[in-house]
PADRENKOL-601579 format. One record per residue (C-alpha): residue number from 1; residue in one letter; y, z, x. Coordinates in nm, 2 decimals, m for minus. Layout:
i = NUM	aa = A	Y = Y	Z = Z	X = X
...
END
This chain:
i = 1	aa = M	Y = m0.95	Z = m2.12	X = 5.19
i = 2	aa = K	Y = m0.68	Z = m2.33	X = 5.04
i = 3	aa = F	Y = m0.91	Z = m2.41	X = 4.75
i = 4	aa = L	Y = m0.99	Z = m2.05	X = 4.70
i = 5	aa = L	Y = m0.63	Z = m1.95	X = 4.71
i = 6	aa = T	Y = m0.55	Z = m2.22	X = 4.46
i = 7	aa = V	Y = m0.82	Z = m2.10	X = 4.23
i = 8	aa = L	Y = m0.70	Z = m1.74	X = 4.26
i = 9	aa = V	Y = m0.34	Z = m1.83	X = 4.19
i = 10	aa = S	Y = m0.44	Z = m2.05	X = 3.89
i = 11	aa = G	Y = m0.66	Z = m1.77	X = 3.75
i = 12	aa = M	Y = m0.38	Z = m1.52	X = 3.79
i = 13	aa = F	Y = m0.14	Z = m1.76	X = 3.63
i = 14	aa = A	Y = m0.37	Z = m1.81	X = 3.33
i = 15	aa = L	Y = m0.42	Z = m1.43	X = 3.30
i = 16	aa = C	Y = m0.04	Z = m1.39	X = 3.32
i = 17	aa = I	Y = 0.01	Z = m1.64	X = 3.04
i = 18	aa = F	Y = m0.26	Z = m1.47	X = 2.83
i = 19	aa = G	Y = m0.09	Z = m1.14	X = 2.89
i = 20	aa = A	Y = 0.26	Z = m1.28	X = 2.79
i = 21	aa = I	Y = 0.13	Z = m1.43	X = 2.47
i = 22	aa = T	Y = m0.06	Z = m1.11	X = 2.38
i = 23	aa = T	Y = 0.24	Z = m0.89	X = 2.46
i = 24	aa = V	Y = 0.47	Z = m1.10	X = 2.24
i = 25	aa = M	Y = 0.23	Z = m1.10	X = 1.95
i = 26	aa = Q	Y = 0.16	Z = m0.73	X = 1.97
i = 27	aa = S	Y = 0.53	Z = m0.64	X = 2.01
i = 28	aa = R	Y = 0.59	Z = m0.82	X = 1.68
i = 29	aa = D	Y = 0.30	Z = m0.62	X = 1.52
i = 30	aa = V	Y = 0.43	Z = m0.29	X = 1.66
i = 31	aa = L	Y = 0.78	Z = m0.37	X = 1.52
i = 32	aa = T	Y = 0.61	Z = m0.46	X = 1.18
i = 33	aa = G	Y = 0.42	Z = m0.13	X = 1.19
i = 34	aa = I	Y = 0.74	Z = 0.07	X = 1.27
i = 35	aa = A	Y = 0.92	Z = m0.11	X = 0.98
i = 36	aa = S	Y = 0.63	Z = m0.04	X = 0.74
i = 37	aa = L	Y = 0.71	Z = 0.33	X = 0.76
i = 38	aa = S	Y = 1.02	Z = 0.27	X = 0.55
i = 39	aa = W	Y = 0.88	Z = 0.00	X = 0.32
i = 40	aa = P	Y = 0.86	Z = 0.06	X = m0.05
i = 41	aa = E	Y = 0.52	Z = 0.09	X = m0.21
i = 42	aa = T	Y = 0.36	Z = m0.07	X = m0.51
i = 43	aa = S	Y = 0.01	Z = m0.06	X = m0.66
i = 44	aa = G	Y = m0.24	Z = m0.33	X = m0.56
i = 45	aa = T	Y = m0.59	Z = m0.43	X = m0.68
i = 46	aa = I	Y = m0.86	Z = m0.49	X = m0.42
i = 47	aa = T	Y = m1.02	Z = m0.83	X = m0.50
i = 48	aa = K	Y = m1.24	Z = m0.85	X = m0.19
i = 49	aa = W	Y = m1.36	Z = m0.57	X = 0.03
i = 50	aa = K	Y = m1.66	Z = m0.61	X = 0.25
i = 51	aa = V	Y = m1.77	Z = m0.40	X = 0.55
i = 52	aa = E	Y = m2.03	Z = m0.58	X = 0.76
i = 53	aa = P	Y = m2.19	Z = m0.46	X = 1.08
i = 54	aa = D	Y = m2.25	Z = m0.71	X = 1.36
i = 55	aa = Y	Y = m2.58	Z = m0.64	X = 1.53
i = 56	aa = G	Y = m2.49	Z = m0.86	X = 1.83
i = 57	aa = G	Y = m2.79	Z = m1.09	X = 1.81
i = 58	aa = P	Y = m3.16	Z = m1.07	X = 1.75
i = 59	aa = T	Y = m3.24	Z = m0.81	X = 2.02
i = 60	aa = A	Y = m2.97	Z = m0.55	X = 1.95
i = 61	aa = S	Y = m3.10	Z = m0.24	X = 1.78
i = 62	aa = S	Y = m2.78	Z = m0.09	X = 1.64
i = 63	aa = A	Y = m2.44	Z = m0.22	X = 1.52
i = 64	aa = S	Y = m2.20	Z = m0.27	X = 1.80
i = 65	aa = R	Y = m1.91	Z = m0.39	X = 1.60
i = 66	aa = V	Y = m1.80	Z = m0.36	X = 1.23
i = 67	aa = F	Y = m1.60	Z = m0.63	X = 1.05
i = 68	aa = L	Y = m1.38	Z = m0.58	X = 0.74
i = 69	aa = T	Y = m1.30	Z = m0.86	X = 0.50
i = 70	aa = C	Y = m1.02	Z = m0.77	X = 0.27
i = 71	aa = E	Y = m0.81	Z = m0.93	X = 0.00
i = 72	aa = Y	Y = m0.58	Z = m0.77	X = m0.25
i = 73	aa = R	Y = m0.32	Z = m0.86	X = m0.52
i = 74	aa = Y	Y = 0.00	Z = m0.68	X = m0.59
i = 75	aa = I	Y = 0.32	Z = m0.75	X = m0.79
i = 76	aa = V	Y = 0.67	Z = m0.72	X = m0.67
i = 77	aa = G	Y = 0.94	Z = m0.79	X = m0.93
i = 78	aa = D	Y = 0.78	Z = m1.06	X = m1.15
i = 79	aa = T	Y = 0.59	Z = m1.23	X = m0.87
i = 80	aa = E	Y = 0.22	Z = m1.17	X = m0.79
i = 81	aa = Y	Y = 0.12	Z = m1.19	X = m0.42
i = 82	aa = T	Y = m0.21	Z = m1.20	X = m0.25
i = 83	aa = N	Y = m0.26	Z = m1.06	X = 0.10
i = 84	aa = S	Y = m0.55	Z = m0.98	X = 0.34
i = 85	aa = R	Y = m0.37	Z = m0.77	X = 0.60
i = 86	aa = V	Y = m0.49	Z = m0.41	X = 0.61
i = 87	aa = A	Y = m0.27	Z = m0.28	X = 0.89
i = 88	aa = S	Y = m0.01	Z = m0.42	X = 1.13
i = 89	aa = Y	Y = m0.25	Z = m0.36	X = 1.42
i = 90	aa = P	Y = m0.61	Z = m0.47	X = 1.49
i = 91	aa = L	Y = m0.85	Z = m0.23	X = 1.33
i = 92	aa = S	Y = m1.10	Z = m0.06	X = 1.56
i = 93	aa = N	Y = m1.45	Z = 0.03	X = 1.46
i = 94	aa = S	Y = m1.35	Z = 0.39	X = 1.40
i = 95	aa = D	Y = m1.06	Z = 0.27	X = 1.18
i = 96	aa = I	Y = m1.29	Z = 0.06	X = 0.97
i = 97	aa = N	Y = m1.55	Z = 0.33	X = 0.94
i = 98	aa = R	Y = m1.28	Z = 0.58	X = 0.84
i = 99	aa = I	Y = m1.13	Z = 0.37	X = 0.56
i = 100	aa = G	Y = m1.38	Z = 0.09	X = 0.51
i = 101	aa = Y	Y = m1.64	Z = 0.27	X = 0.30
i = 102	aa = S	Y = m1.40	Z = 0.47	X = 0.08
i = 103	aa = V	Y = m1.25	Z = 0.16	X = m0.08
i = 104	aa = S	Y = m1.43	Z = m0.08	X = m0.32
i = 105	aa = E	Y = m1.35	Z = m0.40	X = m0.50
i = 106	aa = G	Y = m1.15	Z = m0.35	X = m0.81
i = 107	aa = S	Y = m1.00	Z = m0.02	X = m0.69
i = 108	aa = V	Y = m0.62	Z = 0.03	X = m0.70
i = 109	aa = Q	Y = m0.46	Z = 0.11	X = m0.37
i = 110	aa = K	Y = m0.11	Z = 0.16	X = m0.24
i = 111	aa = V	Y = 0.05	Z = m0.15	X = m0.09
i = 112	aa = Y	Y = 0.35	Z = m0.12	X = 0.14
i = 113	aa = Y	Y = 0.56	Z = m0.44	X = 0.14
i = 114	aa = D	Y = 0.86	Z = m0.58	X = 0.32
i = 115	aa = P	Y = 1.14	Z = m0.57	X = 0.07
i = 116	aa = T	Y = 1.31	Z = m0.87	X = 0.23
i = 117	aa = N	Y = 0.99	Z = m1.07	X = 0.23
i = 118	aa = P	Y = 0.73	Z = m0.93	X = m0.01
i = 119	aa = K	Y = 0.46	Z = m1.17	X = 0.12
i = 120	aa = I	Y = 0.43	Z = m0.94	X = 0.42
i = 121	aa = A	Y = 0.24	Z = m0.63	X = 0.32
i = 122	aa = V	Y = m0.01	Z = m0.37	X = 0.45
i = 123	aa = L	Y = m0.24	Z = m0.11	X = 0.31
i = 124	aa = V	Y = m0.20	Z = 0.12	X = 0.61
i = 125	aa = R	Y = 0.14	Z = 0.22	X = 0.74
i = 126	aa = G	Y = 0.22	Z = 0.27	X = 1.10
i = 127	aa = W	Y = 0.12	Z = 0.12	X = 1.43
i = 128	aa = K	Y = m0.11	Z = 0.15	X = 1.73
i = 129	aa = C	Y = 0.00	Z = 0.01	X = 2.06
i = 130	aa = W	Y = m0.33	Z = m0.01	X = 2.26
i = 131	aa = M	Y = m0.33	Z = m0.39	X = 2.24
i = 132	aa = L	Y = 0.03	Z = m0.41	X = 2.35
i = 133	aa = L	Y = m0.06	Z = m0.20	X = 2.66
i = 134	aa = I	Y = m0.35	Z = m0.44	X = 2.73
i = 135	aa = G	Y = m0.12	Z = m0.74	X = 2.70
i = 136	aa = C	Y = 0.14	Z = m0.58	X = 2.93
i = 137	aa = A	Y = m0.14	Z = m0.50	X = 3.19
i = 138	aa = F	Y = m0.26	Z = m0.86	X = 3.17
i = 139	aa = F	Y = 0.10	Z = m0.98	X = 3.22
i = 140	aa = I	Y = 0.23	Z = m0.75	X = 3.48
i = 141	aa = G	Y = m0.08	Z = m0.72	X = 3.70
i = 142	aa = P	Y = m0.13	Z = m1.09	X = 3.76
i = 143	aa = L	Y = 0.24	Z = m1.15	X = 3.79
i = 144	aa = A	Y = 0.26	Z = m0.88	X = 4.07
i = 145	aa = I	Y = m0.04	Z = m1.05	X = 4.25
i = 146	aa = I	Y = 0.13	Z = m1.39	X = 4.22
i = 147	aa = L	Y = 0.46	Z = m1.26	X = 4.36
i = 148	aa = A	Y = 0.28	Z = m1.08	X = 4.65
i = 149	aa = L	Y = 0.09	Z = m1.40	X = 4.74
i = 150	aa = W	Y = 0.42	Z = m1.60	X = 4.72
i = 151	aa = K	Y = 0.60	Z = m1.35	X = 4.94
i = 152	aa = S	Y = 0.32	Z = m1.36	X = 5.20
i = 153	aa = R	Y = 0.26	Z = m1.73	X = 5.17
i = 154	aa = G	Y = 0.37	Z = m1.79	X = 5.53
i = 155	aa = N	Y = 0.12	Z = m1.54	X = 5.67
i = 156	aa = I	Y = m0.16	Z = m1.68	X = 5.45
i = 157	aa = L	Y = m0.09	Z = m2.04	X = 5.54
i = 158	aa = G	Y = m0.07	Z = m1.94	X = 5.91
i = 159	aa = L	Y = m0.41	Z = m1.78	X = 5.90
i = 160	aa = W	Y = m0.55	Z = m2.07	X = 5.71
i = 161	aa = K	Y = m0.42	Z = m2.32	X = 5.98
i = 162	aa = D	Y = m0.55	Z = m2.10	X = 6.27
i = 163	aa = W	Y = m0.89	Z = m2.06	X = 6.11
i = 164	aa = A	Y = m1.16	Z = m2.22	X = 6.33
i = 165	aa = W	Y = m1.31	Z = m2.43	X = 6.05
i = 166	aa = F	Y = m1.58	Z = m2.61	X = 6.24
i = 167	aa = S	Y = m1.67	Z = m2.37	X = 6.52
i = 168	aa = L	Y = m2.00	Z = m2.19	X = 6.52
i = 169	aa = P	Y = m2.01	Z = m1.82	X = 6.56
i = 170	aa = K	Y = m2.09	Z = m1.71	X = 6.92
END
């Protein structure tokens, strides 16, 4: 029982750490997405644009995931920059299908860049917070379980000590 409790708490702690890291990273991306709404725009040239379906292995019959490889060049002031970020958030399959097939290599697209640091740029303004919500769930859920186990640790340890470890059922 003590081993199982240790494994449970360790697993919850690992999920809590994963949730905290995801929450911090996605919070930064949401803030970038919000800021991108007021960023200036410039024209950029798509140098690499490839939409690839992932068929999930030799037995899958249809594409389960779509991947987008992107790279573009743009000029701010007298400096040319190269970037590969399409949006401030992870693109879903529907996002890639919506924009992925309408763009081609060599085409000119609007690029929205951070005026204080032009290396940061996106092709799609805005944000989506679904990954932030997942991160929060993975942080708050395990943390609540850990706190509940800690609060009732006396009862759990009492039950563990009173458990008839080596007695056979009657």
